[in-house]
Predicted model as a PDB file, atoms N, CA, C, CB and O in Angstrom, pLDDT in the B-factor column:
MODEL        1                                                                  
ATOM      1  N   PHE A   1     123.424  90.631   5.452  1.00 47.00           N  
ATOM      2  CA  PHE A   1     124.947  91.049   5.065  1.00 47.00           C  
ATOM      3  C   PHE A   1     125.739  90.003   5.076  1.00 47.00           C  
ATOM      4  CB  PHE A   1     125.616  92.040   5.961  1.00 47.00           C  
ATOM      5  O   PHE A   1     125.590  90.364   3.908  1.00 47.00           O  
ATOM      6  N   TRP A   2     126.428  89.083   5.164  1.00 51.00           N  
ATOM      7  CA  TRP A   2     126.868  87.743   5.494  1.00 51.00           C  
ATOM      8  C   TRP A   2     128.582  88.213   5.654  1.00 51.00           C  
ATOM      9  CB  TRP A   2     126.408  86.440   4.135  1.00 51.00           C  
ATOM     10  O   TRP A   2     129.186  89.238   5.338  1.00 51.00           O  
ATOM     11  N   LEU A   3     128.851  87.389   6.069  1.00 54.00           N  
ATOM     12  CA  LEU A   3     130.382  88.306   6.789  1.00 54.00           C  
ATOM     13  C   LEU A   3     130.697  86.181   6.203  1.00 54.00           C  
ATOM     14  CB  LEU A   3     130.502  89.321   9.581  1.00 54.00           C  
ATOM     15  O   LEU A   3     129.832  85.465   5.697  1.00 54.00           O  
ATOM     16  N   LYS A   4     132.341  85.715   6.573  1.00 59.00           N  
ATOM     17  CA  LYS A   4     133.275  84.947   5.596  1.00 59.00           C  
ATOM     18  C   LYS A   4     133.148  84.504   7.238  1.00 59.00           C  
ATOM     19  CB  LYS A   4     134.861  85.571   4.450  1.00 59.00           C  
ATOM     20  O   LYS A   4     133.458  85.185   8.216  1.00 59.00           O  
ATOM     21  N   GLY A   5     132.727  83.473   7.209  1.00 56.00           N  
ATOM     22  CA  GLY A   5     133.048  82.499   8.201  1.00 56.00           C  
ATOM     23  C   GLY A   5     132.013  82.655   9.656  1.00 56.00           C  
ATOM     24  O   GLY A   5     132.267  82.055  10.700  1.00 56.00           O  
ATOM     25  N   THR A   6     130.910  83.510   9.488  1.00 55.00           N  
ATOM     26  CA  THR A   6     130.333  83.970  10.451  1.00 55.00           C  
ATOM     27  C   THR A   6     129.061  83.115  10.999  1.00 55.00           C  
ATOM     28  CB  THR A   6     130.067  85.224  10.073  1.00 55.00           C  
ATOM     29  O   THR A   6     128.340  83.223  11.990  1.00 55.00           O  
ATOM     30  N   HIS A   7     129.129  82.015   9.650  1.00 56.00           N  
ATOM     31  CA  HIS A   7     128.549  81.083   9.972  1.00 56.00           C  
ATOM     32  C   HIS A   7     128.138  79.713  10.871  1.00 56.00           C  
ATOM     33  CB  HIS A   7     128.673  81.067   9.429  1.00 56.00           C  
ATOM     34  O   HIS A   7     127.265  78.845  10.915  1.00 56.00           O  
ATOM     35  N   LEU A   8     129.254  80.087  11.488  1.00 57.00           N  
ATOM     36  CA  LEU A   8     130.541  78.532  12.077  1.00 57.00           C  
ATOM     37  C   LEU A   8     130.178  78.946  13.343  1.00 57.00           C  
ATOM     38  CB  LEU A   8     132.758  78.500  11.745  1.00 57.00           C  
ATOM     39  O   LEU A   8     129.375  78.253  13.968  1.00 57.00           O  
ATOM     40  N   LEU A   9     130.672  80.052  13.880  1.00 55.00           N  
ATOM     41  CA  LEU A   9     129.623  80.685  14.520  1.00 55.00           C  
ATOM     42  C   LEU A   9     129.342  80.637  15.542  1.00 55.00           C  
ATOM     43  CB  LEU A   9     128.784  80.551  14.199  1.00 55.00           C  
ATOM     44  O   LEU A   9     128.274  81.129  15.179  1.00 55.00           O  
ATOM     45  N   PRO A  10     129.144  80.452  17.209  1.00 57.00           N  
ATOM     46  CA  PRO A  10     128.109  79.441  17.731  1.00 57.00           C  
ATOM     47  C   PRO A  10     127.516  80.977  18.075  1.00 57.00           C  
ATOM     48  CB  PRO A  10     128.512  78.008  19.117  1.00 57.00           C  
ATOM     49  O   PRO A  10     128.121  82.012  17.795  1.00 57.00           O  
ATOM     50  N   THR A  11     126.054  80.903  18.817  1.00 57.00           N  
ATOM     51  CA  THR A  11     125.484  80.777  19.952  1.00 57.00           C  
ATOM     52  C   THR A  11     125.828  81.676  20.374  1.00 57.00           C  
ATOM     53  CB  THR A  11     125.598  79.852  20.641  1.00 57.00           C  
ATOM     54  O   THR A  11     126.706  82.006  19.577  1.00 57.00           O  
ATOM     55  N   PRO A  12     125.776  82.723  21.440  1.00 56.00           N  
ATOM     56  CA  PRO A  12     125.586  83.265  22.917  1.00 56.00           C  
ATOM     57  C   PRO A  12     124.946  81.465  23.783  1.00 56.00           C  
ATOM     58  CB  PRO A  12     124.000  85.001  22.885  1.00 56.00           C  
ATOM     59  O   PRO A  12     125.499  80.636  24.505  1.00 56.00           O  
ATOM     60  N   ALA A  13     123.894  81.564  23.321  1.00 55.00           N  
ATOM     61  CA  ALA A  13     123.529  80.502  23.877  1.00 55.00           C  
ATOM     62  C   ALA A  13     123.717  79.426  23.787  1.00 55.00           C  
ATOM     63  CB  ALA A  13     122.816  80.439  23.895  1.00 55.00           C  
ATOM     64  O   ALA A  13     122.930  78.848  24.537  1.00 55.00           O  
ATOM     65  N   ALA A  14     124.485  78.585  23.161  1.00 53.00           N  
ATOM     66  CA  ALA A  14     124.994  77.240  21.917  1.00 53.00           C  
ATOM     67  C   ALA A  14     126.996  76.638  22.233  1.00 53.00           C  
ATOM     68  CB  ALA A  14     124.886  78.345  19.650  1.00 53.00           C  
ATOM     69  O   ALA A  14     127.659  75.667  21.868  1.00 53.00           O  
ATOM     70  N   ARG A  15     127.411  78.529  23.527  1.00 51.00           N  
ATOM     71  CA  ARG A  15     128.407  78.239  23.085  1.00 51.00           C  
ATOM     72  C   ARG A  15     128.931  77.466  24.578  1.00 51.00           C  
ATOM     73  CB  ARG A  15     129.142  79.493  22.386  1.00 51.00           C  
ATOM     74  O   ARG A  15     130.145  77.320  24.719  1.00 51.00           O  
ATOM     75  N   HIS A  16     127.850  76.906  25.849  1.00 52.00           N  
ATOM     76  CA  HIS A  16     127.873  76.102  27.054  1.00 52.00           C  
ATOM     77  C   HIS A  16     126.969  74.748  27.004  1.00 52.00           C  
ATOM     78  CB  HIS A  16     127.401  77.011  28.208  1.00 52.00           C  
ATOM     79  O   HIS A  16     126.783  73.943  27.916  1.00 52.00           O  
ATOM     80  N   SER A  17     126.490  74.731  25.751  1.00 52.00           N  
ATOM     81  CA  SER A  17     126.282  73.349  25.417  1.00 52.00           C  
ATOM     82  C   SER A  17     126.576  72.153  25.311  1.00 52.00           C  
ATOM     83  CB  SER A  17     126.151  73.281  24.903  1.00 52.00           C  
ATOM     84  O   SER A  17     127.801  72.089  25.203  1.00 52.00           O  
ATOM     85  N   SER A  18     126.062  71.028  25.278  1.00 53.00           N  
ATOM     86  CA  SER A  18     126.926  69.803  25.523  1.00 53.00           C  
ATOM     87  C   SER A  18     127.296  69.733  23.595  1.00 53.00           C  
ATOM     88  CB  SER A  18     125.830  68.121  26.476  1.00 53.00           C  
ATOM     89  O   SER A  18     128.457  69.561  23.224  1.00 53.00           O  
ATOM     90  N   SER A  19     126.262  69.876  22.677  1.00 53.00           N  
ATOM     91  CA  SER A  19     126.536  69.791  21.372  1.00 53.00           C  
ATOM     92  C   SER A  19     128.115  71.037  21.095  1.00 53.00           C  
ATOM     93  CB  SER A  19     124.876  70.227  20.503  1.00 53.00           C  
ATOM     94  O   SER A  19     129.103  70.368  20.794  1.00 53.00           O  
ATOM     95  N   ALA A  20     128.374  72.340  21.147  1.00 50.00           N  
ATOM     96  CA  ALA A  20     128.993  73.519  21.061  1.00 50.00           C  
ATOM     97  C   ALA A  20     130.182  72.295  20.459  1.00 50.00           C  
ATOM     98  CB  ALA A  20     129.177  74.691  22.596  1.00 50.00           C  
ATOM     99  O   ALA A  20     129.984  71.106  20.709  1.00 50.00           O  
ATOM    100  N   PRO A  21     131.383  72.735  19.672  1.00 55.00           N  
ATOM    101  CA  PRO A  21     132.137  72.168  19.895  1.00 55.00           C  
ATOM    102  C   PRO A  21     133.641  71.513  20.127  1.00 55.00           C  
ATOM    103  CB  PRO A  21     131.744  72.106  19.688  1.00 55.00           C  
ATOM    104  O   PRO A  21     133.981  72.144  19.126  1.00 55.00           O  
ATOM    105  N   ALA A  22     134.748  70.891  20.487  1.00 61.00           N  
ATOM    106  CA  ALA A  22     135.189  70.632  21.447  1.00 61.00           C  
ATOM    107  C   ALA A  22     135.504  70.901  21.540  1.00 61.00           C  
ATOM    108  CB  ALA A  22     135.433  70.187  21.826  1.00 61.00           C  
ATOM    109  O   ALA A  22     135.133  71.751  20.731  1.00 61.00           O  
ATOM    110  N   VAL A  23     137.402  71.855  22.498  1.00 71.00           N  
ATOM    111  CA  VAL A  23     137.910  72.906  22.249  1.00 71.00           C  
ATOM    112  C   VAL A  23     139.536  72.448  23.513  1.00 71.00           C  
ATOM    113  CB  VAL A  23     136.611  74.361  22.556  1.00 71.00           C  
ATOM    114  O   VAL A  23     139.794  72.284  24.705  1.00 71.00           O  
ATOM    115  N   MET A  24     139.934  72.441  22.673  1.00 73.00           N  
ATOM    116  CA  MET A  24     141.174  71.277  23.397  1.00 73.00           C  
ATOM    117  C   MET A  24     141.956  72.133  25.077  1.00 73.00           C  
ATOM    118  CB  MET A  24     142.956  71.036  21.752  1.00 73.00           C  
ATOM    119  O   MET A  24     142.806  73.014  25.209  1.00 73.00           O  
ATOM    120  N   GLY A  25     141.193  71.373  26.026  1.00 82.00           N  
ATOM    121  CA  GLY A  25     141.856  71.716  27.090  1.00 82.00           C  
ATOM    122  C   GLY A  25     143.289  72.071  27.380  1.00 82.00           C  
ATOM    123  O   GLY A  25     144.150  71.696  26.584  1.00 82.00           O  
ATOM    124  N   ALA A  26     143.636  72.795  28.501  1.00 92.00           N  
ATOM    125  CA  ALA A  26     144.829  73.175  29.010  1.00 92.00           C  
ATOM    126  C   ALA A  26     145.591  70.998  29.868  1.00 92.00           C  
ATOM    127  CB  ALA A  26     144.260  74.937  30.518  1.00 92.00           C  
ATOM    128  O   ALA A  26     146.789  70.774  30.039  1.00 92.00           O  
ATOM    129  N   ASN A  27     144.824  70.274  30.077  1.00 95.00           N  
ATOM    130  CA  ASN A  27     144.851  69.514  30.222  1.00 95.00           C  
ATOM    131  C   ASN A  27     144.749  67.942  29.594  1.00 95.00           C  
ATOM    132  CB  ASN A  27     144.512  69.931  30.713  1.00 95.00           C  
ATOM    133  O   ASN A  27     143.706  67.290  29.530  1.00 95.00           O  
ATOM    134  N   LYS A  28     146.575  67.334  28.985  1.00 94.00           N  
ATOM    135  CA  LYS A  28     146.127  66.790  28.184  1.00 94.00           C  
ATOM    136  C   LYS A  28     146.786  65.870  28.235  1.00 94.00           C  
ATOM    137  CB  LYS A  28     145.962  67.273  27.252  1.00 94.00           C  
ATOM    138  O   LYS A  28     147.979  66.164  28.311  1.00 94.00           O  
ATOM    139  N   THR A  29     146.370  63.821  28.226  1.00 95.00           N  
ATOM    140  CA  THR A  29     147.024  62.903  27.881  1.00 95.00           C  
ATOM    141  C   THR A  29     148.258  63.107  27.242  1.00 95.00           C  
ATOM    142  CB  THR A  29     146.346  62.276  27.294  1.00 95.00           C  
ATOM    143  O   THR A  29     148.559  64.077  26.545  1.00 95.00           O  
ATOM    144  N   TYR A  30     149.552  61.299  27.760  1.00 96.00           N  
ATOM    145  CA  TYR A  30     151.655  61.777  27.244  1.00 96.00           C  
ATOM    146  C   TYR A  30     150.439  60.928  25.020  1.00 96.00           C  
ATOM    147  CB  TYR A  30     154.382  59.415  28.856  1.00 96.00           C  
ATOM    148  O   TYR A  30     151.161  60.791  24.032  1.00 96.00           O  
ATOM    149  N   THR A  31     149.504  60.727  24.938  1.00 95.00           N  
ATOM    150  CA  THR A  31     149.524  60.206  23.667  1.00 95.00           C  
ATOM    151  C   THR A  31     149.626  60.918  23.052  1.00 95.00           C  
ATOM    152  CB  THR A  31     148.767  59.593  23.238  1.00 95.00           C  
ATOM    153  O   THR A  31     150.273  61.148  22.030  1.00 95.00           O  
ATOM    154  N   LEU A  32     148.606  61.617  23.947  1.00 95.00           N  
ATOM    155  CA  LEU A  32     147.973  62.964  22.707  1.00 95.00           C  
ATOM    156  C   LEU A  32     149.334  63.757  22.537  1.00 95.00           C  
ATOM    157  CB  LEU A  32     146.438  64.346  23.456  1.00 95.00           C  
ATOM    158  O   LEU A  32     149.731  64.322  21.518  1.00 95.00           O  
ATOM    159  N   LYS A  33     149.847  63.683  23.550  1.00 95.00           N  
ATOM    160  CA  LYS A  33     150.759  65.215  23.321  1.00 95.00           C  
ATOM    161  C   LYS A  33     152.237  65.397  22.190  1.00 95.00           C  
ATOM    162  CB  LYS A  33     151.464  65.584  25.026  1.00 95.00           C  
ATOM    163  O   LYS A  33     152.960  66.201  21.602  1.00 95.00           O  
ATOM    164  N   ILE A  34     151.837  63.263  22.602  1.00 96.00           N  
ATOM    165  CA  ILE A  34     153.425  62.983  22.008  1.00 96.00           C  
ATOM    166  C   ILE A  34     152.294  63.310  20.627  1.00 96.00           C  
ATOM    167  CB  ILE A  34     154.601  60.979  22.299  1.00 96.00           C  
ATOM    168  O   ILE A  34     152.712  64.446  20.403  1.00 96.00           O  
ATOM    169  N   LYS A  35     151.406  63.149  19.787  1.00 95.00           N  
ATOM    170  CA  LYS A  35     150.704  62.587  18.694  1.00 95.00           C  
ATOM    171  C   LYS A  35     150.885  64.370  18.123  1.00 95.00           C  
ATOM    172  CB  LYS A  35     148.885  61.652  19.052  1.00 95.00           C  
ATOM    173  O   LYS A  35     151.503  64.536  17.071  1.00 95.00           O  
ATOM    174  N   LEU A  36     150.342  65.582  18.841  1.00 95.00           N  
ATOM    175  CA  LEU A  36     150.491  66.391  18.465  1.00 95.00           C  
ATOM    176  C   LEU A  36     151.747  67.015  18.117  1.00 95.00           C  
ATOM    177  CB  LEU A  36     149.925  66.759  18.976  1.00 95.00           C  
ATOM    178  O   LEU A  36     151.910  67.845  17.223  1.00 95.00           O  
ATOM    179  N   ALA A  37     152.733  66.485  18.999  1.00 95.00           N  
ATOM    180  CA  ALA A  37     154.098  67.394  18.835  1.00 95.00           C  
ATOM    181  C   ALA A  37     154.020  66.141  17.178  1.00 95.00           C  
ATOM    182  CB  ALA A  37     155.912  67.262  20.594  1.00 95.00           C  
ATOM    183  O   ALA A  37     153.351  66.968  16.558  1.00 95.00           O  
ATOM    184  N   LYS A  38     154.095  65.540  16.651  1.00 95.00           N  
ATOM    185  CA  LYS A  38     153.961  64.667  15.747  1.00 95.00           C  
ATOM    186  C   LYS A  38     153.639  65.593  14.394  1.00 95.00           C  
ATOM    187  CB  LYS A  38     152.882  63.605  16.201  1.00 95.00           C  
ATOM    188  O   LYS A  38     154.206  65.453  13.311  1.00 95.00           O  
ATOM    189  N   LYS A  39     152.400  66.761  14.762  1.00 95.00           N  
ATOM    190  CA  LYS A  39     151.888  66.724  13.735  1.00 95.00           C  
ATOM    191  C   LYS A  39     152.227  68.308  13.540  1.00 95.00           C  
ATOM    192  CB  LYS A  39     150.460  66.108  13.723  1.00 95.00           C  
ATOM    193  O   LYS A  39     151.993  69.023  12.566  1.00 95.00           O  
ATOM    194  N   ILE A  40     152.894  68.644  14.858  1.00 95.00           N  
ATOM    195  CA  ILE A  40     154.133  70.065  14.266  1.00 95.00           C  
ATOM    196  C   ILE A  40     155.319  69.768  13.393  1.00 95.00           C  
ATOM    197  CB  ILE A  40     155.021  70.813  15.598  1.00 95.00           C  
ATOM    198  O   ILE A  40     155.699  70.253  12.327  1.00 95.00           O  
ATOM    199  N   LYS A  41     155.730  68.938  14.077  1.00 95.00           N  
ATOM    200  CA  LYS A  41     156.219  69.182  13.058  1.00 95.00           C  
ATOM    201  C   LYS A  41     156.672  68.301  11.816  1.00 95.00           C  
ATOM    202  CB  LYS A  41     156.952  69.713  13.466  1.00 95.00           C  
ATOM    203  O   LYS A  41     157.806  68.179  11.354  1.00 95.00           O  
ATOM    204  N   GLN A  42     155.053  67.509  11.252  1.00 94.00           N  
ATOM    205  CA  GLN A  42     155.008  66.850   9.670  1.00 94.00           C  
ATOM    206  C   GLN A  42     154.945  68.194   9.256  1.00 94.00           C  
ATOM    207  CB  GLN A  42     153.619  65.701   9.056  1.00 94.00           C  
ATOM    208  O   GLN A  42     155.821  68.634   8.511  1.00 94.00           O  
ATOM    209  N   ASN A  43     153.744  69.105   9.760  1.00 96.00           N  
ATOM    210  CA  ASN A  43     153.112  70.741   9.040  1.00 96.00           C  
ATOM    211  C   ASN A  43     154.868  72.135   8.575  1.00 96.00           C  
ATOM    212  CB  ASN A  43     151.663  71.825  11.071  1.00 96.00           C  
ATOM    213  O   ASN A  43     154.895  73.303   8.963  1.00 96.00           O  
ATOM    214  N   ARG A  44     155.550  71.730   8.068  1.00 95.00           N  
ATOM    215  CA  ARG A  44     156.795  72.148   7.528  1.00 95.00           C  
ATOM    216  C   ARG A  44     156.601  71.974   6.244  1.00 95.00           C  
ATOM    217  CB  ARG A  44     157.974  71.487   7.994  1.00 95.00           C  
ATOM    218  O   ARG A  44     155.989  71.000   5.807  1.00 95.00           O  
ATOM    219  N   PRO A  45     157.241  73.157   5.303  1.00 95.00           N  
ATOM    220  CA  PRO A  45     158.046  72.924   4.089  1.00 95.00           C  
ATOM    221  C   PRO A  45     159.068  71.785   3.748  1.00 95.00           C  
ATOM    222  CB  PRO A  45     158.710  73.970   3.979  1.00 95.00           C  
ATOM    223  O   PRO A  45     159.800  71.117   4.478  1.00 95.00           O  
ATOM    224  N   LEU A  46     158.793  71.788   1.848  1.00 93.00           N  
ATOM    225  CA  LEU A  46     160.224  70.637   2.417  1.00 93.00           C  
ATOM    226  C   LEU A  46     161.582  71.643   2.291  1.00 93.00           C  
ATOM    227  CB  LEU A  46     160.553  68.883   1.058  1.00 93.00           C  
ATOM    228  O   LEU A  46     161.566  72.735   1.722  1.00 93.00           O  
ATOM    229  N   PRO A  47     162.880  70.971   3.017  1.00 93.00           N  
ATOM    230  CA  PRO A  47     163.883  71.662   2.588  1.00 93.00           C  
ATOM    231  C   PRO A  47     164.234  71.739   1.623  1.00 93.00           C  
ATOM    232  CB  PRO A  47     164.632  71.538   2.962  1.00 93.00           C  
ATOM    233  O   PRO A  47     163.927  70.831   0.851  1.00 93.00           O  
ATOM    234  N   GLN A  48     165.257  73.110   1.019  1.00 93.00           N  
ATOM    235  CA  GLN A  48     165.513  73.546  -0.147  1.00 93.00           C  
ATOM    236  C   GLN A  48     166.803  72.542  -0.818  1.00 93.00           C  
ATOM    237  CB  GLN A  48     165.813  75.113   0.031  1.00 93.00           C  
ATOM    238  O   GLN A  48     167.265  72.583  -1.958  1.00 93.00           O  
ATOM    239  N   TRP A  49     167.262  71.462   0.569  1.00 93.00           N  
ATOM    240  CA  TRP A  49     168.082  71.075   0.541  1.00 93.00           C  
ATOM    241  C   TRP A  49     167.238  69.419  -1.253  1.00 93.00           C  
ATOM    242  CB  TRP A  49     168.625  70.880   2.477  1.00 93.00           C  
ATOM    243  O   TRP A  49     167.376  69.184  -2.454  1.00 93.00           O  
ATOM    244  N   PHE A  50     166.474  68.896   0.008  1.00 92.00           N  
ATOM    245  CA  PHE A  50     165.152  68.080  -0.642  1.00 92.00           C  
ATOM    246  C   PHE A  50     165.710  67.575  -1.995  1.00 92.00           C  
ATOM    247  CB  PHE A  50     163.649  69.144  -0.933  1.00 92.00           C  
ATOM    248  O   PHE A  50     166.259  66.626  -2.554  1.00 92.00           O  
ATOM    249  N   ARG A  51     164.916  69.579  -2.257  1.00 91.00           N  
ATOM    250  CA  ARG A  51     164.188  69.386  -3.732  1.00 91.00           C  
ATOM    251  C   ARG A  51     165.819  69.640  -4.877  1.00 91.00           C  
ATOM    252  CB  ARG A  51     162.546  71.027  -4.025  1.00 91.00           C  
ATOM    253  O   ARG A  51     165.806  69.550  -6.105  1.00 91.00           O  
ATOM    254  N   MET A  52     166.412  69.792  -4.466  1.00 92.00           N  
ATOM    255  CA  MET A  52     167.683  70.042  -4.782  1.00 92.00           C  
ATOM    256  C   MET A  52     168.256  68.421  -5.646  1.00 92.00           C  
ATOM    257  CB  MET A  52     168.520  70.526  -3.211  1.00 92.00           C  
ATOM    258  O   MET A  52     168.693  68.168  -6.769  1.00 92.00           O  
ATOM    259  N   LYS A  53     167.987  67.689  -4.532  1.00 92.00           N  
ATOM    260  CA  LYS A  53     168.346  66.433  -4.361  1.00 92.00           C  
ATOM    261  C   LYS A  53     167.334  65.050  -5.289  1.00 92.00           C  
ATOM    262  CB  LYS A  53     168.279  66.375  -2.732  1.00 92.00           C  
ATOM    263  O   LYS A  53     167.779  63.954  -5.627  1.00 92.00           O  
ATOM    264  N   THR A  54     165.448  65.753  -5.584  1.00 87.00           N  
ATOM    265  CA  THR A  54     164.682  65.304  -6.645  1.00 87.00           C  
ATOM    266  C   THR A  54     165.236  66.453  -7.716  1.00 87.00           C  
ATOM    267  CB  THR A  54     162.956  65.248  -6.301  1.00 87.00           C  
ATOM    268  O   THR A  54     164.461  67.160  -8.362  1.00 87.00           O  
ATOM    269  N   ASP A  55     165.992  66.499  -7.767  1.00 89.00           N  
ATOM    270  CA  ASP A  55     166.068  67.831  -9.403  1.00 89.00           C  
ATOM    271  C   ASP A  55     164.871  68.241  -9.398  1.00 89.00           C  
ATOM    272  CB  ASP A  55     166.364  67.226 -11.282  1.00 89.00           C  
ATOM    273  O   ASP A  55     164.306  68.095 -10.481  1.00 89.00           O  
ATOM    274  N   THR A  56     164.104  68.825  -8.364  1.00 85.00           N  
ATOM    275  CA  THR A  56     162.069  69.937  -8.051  1.00 85.00           C  
ATOM    276  C   THR A  56     161.276  68.949  -8.634  1.00 85.00           C  
ATOM    277  CB  THR A  56     161.540  71.938  -9.245  1.00 85.00           C  
ATOM    278  O   THR A  56     160.288  69.369  -9.236  1.00 85.00           O  
ATOM    279  N   LYS A  57     161.448  67.778  -8.610  1.00 90.00           N  
ATOM    280  CA  LYS A  57     160.326  66.506  -9.367  1.00 90.00           C  
ATOM    281  C   LYS A  57     158.738  66.961  -7.741  1.00 90.00           C  
ATOM    282  CB  LYS A  57     161.552  63.773  -9.201  1.00 90.00           C  
ATOM    283  O   LYS A  57     157.581  66.562  -7.875  1.00 90.00           O  
ATOM    284  N   ILE A  58     158.994  67.408  -7.065  1.00 90.00           N  
ATOM    285  CA  ILE A  58     158.705  67.367  -5.329  1.00 90.00           C  
ATOM    286  C   ILE A  58     159.525  68.529  -5.553  1.00 90.00           C  
ATOM    287  CB  ILE A  58     159.268  65.925  -4.046  1.00 90.00           C  
ATOM    288  O   ILE A  58     160.616  69.098  -5.578  1.00 90.00           O  
ATOM    289  N   ARG A  59     157.642  68.491  -5.776  1.00 92.00           N  
ATOM    290  CA  ARG A  59     157.812  70.986  -5.437  1.00 92.00           C  
ATOM    291  C   ARG A  59     157.573  71.801  -3.812  1.00 92.00           C  
ATOM    292  CB  ARG A  59     155.838  72.170  -6.551  1.00 92.00           C  
ATOM    293  O   ARG A  59     158.196  72.691  -3.233  1.00 92.00           O  
ATOM    294  N   TYR A  60     156.485  71.077  -3.503  1.00 93.00           N  
ATOM    295  CA  TYR A  60     155.983  71.081  -2.092  1.00 93.00           C  
ATOM    296  C   TYR A  60     155.920  70.335  -1.666  1.00 93.00           C  
ATOM    297  CB  TYR A  60     155.116  71.414  -1.739  1.00 93.00           C  
ATOM    298  O   TYR A  60     156.242  69.179  -1.941  1.00 93.00           O  
ATOM    299  N   ASN A  61     155.159  71.115  -0.272  1.00 94.00           N  
ATOM    300  CA  ASN A  61     154.688  69.446   0.333  1.00 94.00           C  
ATOM    301  C   ASN A  61     153.067  69.812   0.021  1.00 94.00           C  
ATOM    302  CB  ASN A  61     155.122  68.958   2.522  1.00 94.00           C  
ATOM    303  O   ASN A  61     152.721  70.949  -0.301  1.00 94.00           O  
ATOM    304  N   LYS A  62     152.310  68.905   0.134  1.00 94.00           N  
ATOM    305  CA  LYS A  62     150.988  68.732  -0.324  1.00 94.00           C  
ATOM    306  C   LYS A  62     150.154  68.373   0.966  1.00 94.00           C  
ATOM    307  CB  LYS A  62     150.913  67.611  -1.473  1.00 94.00           C  
ATOM    308  O   LYS A  62     148.924  68.374   0.941  1.00 94.00           O  
ATOM    309  N   PHE A  63     150.717  68.137   1.835  1.00 93.00           N  
ATOM    310  CA  PHE A  63     149.722  67.924   3.108  1.00 93.00           C  
ATOM    311  C   PHE A  63     149.741  68.070   4.400  1.00 93.00           C  
ATOM    312  CB  PHE A  63     149.417  66.961   3.214  1.00 93.00           C  
ATOM    313  O   PHE A  63     149.405  67.486   5.431  1.00 93.00           O  
ATOM    314  N   ARG A  64     150.552  69.637   3.800  1.00 95.00           N  
ATOM    315  CA  ARG A  64     151.393  70.892   5.068  1.00 95.00           C  
ATOM    316  C   ARG A  64     149.716  71.345   5.498  1.00 95.00           C  
ATOM    317  CB  ARG A  64     152.798  72.811   4.106  1.00 95.00           C  
ATOM    318  O   ARG A  64     148.819  70.851   4.814  1.00 95.00           O  
ATOM    319  N   ARG A  65     149.493  71.923   6.197  1.00 94.00           N  
ATOM    320  CA  ARG A  65     148.130  71.692   6.882  1.00 94.00           C  
ATOM    321  C   ARG A  65     147.742  72.593   7.376  1.00 94.00           C  
ATOM    322  CB  ARG A  65     147.991  70.837   7.771  1.00 94.00           C  
ATOM    323  O   ARG A  65     147.916  72.281   8.555  1.00 94.00           O  
ATOM    324  N   HIS A  66     147.012  74.229   7.394  1.00 95.00           N  
ATOM    325  CA  HIS A  66     146.766  75.798   8.441  1.00 95.00           C  
ATOM    326  C   HIS A  66     145.889  74.851   9.903  1.00 95.00           C  
ATOM    327  CB  HIS A  66     145.187  77.527   7.308  1.00 95.00           C  
ATOM    328  O   HIS A  66     145.405  73.750  10.165  1.00 95.00           O  
ATOM    329  N   TRP A  67     146.172  76.406  10.603  1.00 93.00           N  
ATOM    330  CA  TRP A  67     145.835  75.450  12.547  1.00 93.00           C  
ATOM    331  C   TRP A  67     144.135  75.308  12.310  1.00 93.00           C  
ATOM    332  CB  TRP A  67     146.272  76.957  14.698  1.00 93.00           C  
ATOM    333  O   TRP A  67     143.443  74.665  13.100  1.00 93.00           O  
ATOM    334  N   ARG A  68     143.528  76.053  11.025  1.00 93.00           N  
ATOM    335  CA  ARG A  68     142.822  76.604  11.501  1.00 93.00           C  
ATOM    336  C   ARG A  68     141.475  76.021   9.940  1.00 93.00           C  
ATOM    337  CB  ARG A  68     143.488  78.248  11.944  1.00 93.00           C  
ATOM    338  O   ARG A  68     140.389  75.448   9.851  1.00 93.00           O  
ATOM    339  N   ARG A  69     142.237  76.488   9.261  1.00 93.00           N  
ATOM    340  CA  ARG A  69     141.242  75.668   8.854  1.00 93.00           C  
ATOM    341  C   ARG A  69     141.481  74.399   8.441  1.00 93.00           C  
ATOM    342  CB  ARG A  69     140.651  76.183   7.998  1.00 93.00           C  
ATOM    343  O   ARG A  69     140.616  73.848   7.759  1.00 93.00           O  
ATOM    344  N   GLY A  70     142.455  73.840   8.710  1.00 90.00           N  
ATOM    345  CA  GLY A  70     142.239  71.847   8.641  1.00 90.00           C  
ATOM    346  C   GLY A  70     143.034  71.348   9.707  1.00 90.00           C  
ATOM    347  O   GLY A  70     143.926  71.797  10.427  1.00 90.00           O  
ATOM    348  N   LYS A  71     142.301  70.057   9.552  1.00 91.00           N  
ATOM    349  CA  LYS A  71     142.136  69.813  10.957  1.00 91.00           C  
ATOM    350  C   LYS A  71     142.330  69.066  11.084  1.00 91.00           C  
ATOM    351  CB  LYS A  71     141.344  69.908  11.587  1.00 91.00           C  
ATOM    352  O   LYS A  71     141.923  68.272  10.236  1.00 91.00           O  
ATOM    353  N   ILE A  72     143.288  68.413  12.457  1.00 90.00           N  
ATOM    354  CA  ILE A  72     143.475  66.916  12.413  1.00 90.00           C  
ATOM    355  C   ILE A  72     142.802  65.753  12.580  1.00 90.00           C  
ATOM    356  CB  ILE A  72     144.122  66.696  13.013  1.00 90.00           C  
ATOM    357  O   ILE A  72     143.132  64.639  12.173  1.00 90.00           O  
ATOM    358  N   GLY A  73     141.507  66.173  13.415  1.00 88.00           N  
ATOM    359  CA  GLY A  73     140.995  64.409  13.740  1.00 88.00           C  
ATOM    360  C   GLY A  73     141.057  63.518  14.193  1.00 88.00           C  
ATOM    361  O   GLY A  73     140.646  62.378  13.981  1.00 88.00           O  
ATOM    362  N   LEU A  74     142.076  64.410  15.488  1.00 81.00           N  
ATOM    363  CA  LEU A  74     142.253  63.545  16.997  1.00 81.00           C  
ATOM    364  C   LEU A  74     141.222  63.022  17.385  1.00 81.00           C  
ATOM    365  CB  LEU A  74     142.647  64.283  18.219  1.00 81.00           C  
ATOM    366  O   LEU A  74     141.211  62.382  18.436  1.00 81.00           O  
TER     367      LEU A  74                                                      
ENDMDL                                                                          
END                                                                             
């Protein structure tokens, strides 16, 4: 029986090893905080007035990012 996404979870022994994926800590540098804030601002739908302005040629924000699926790569 194989649950969706369970193969991505680390084993209990691998959680504390150096090969485990990095988790964002509470302590951030100022530049990293600014970059994360910019990514938060970019991750929003198109305003409706812009759709009307462009005569609905651009219908959605193709760069929308889900917090779990799409990673930023910082």
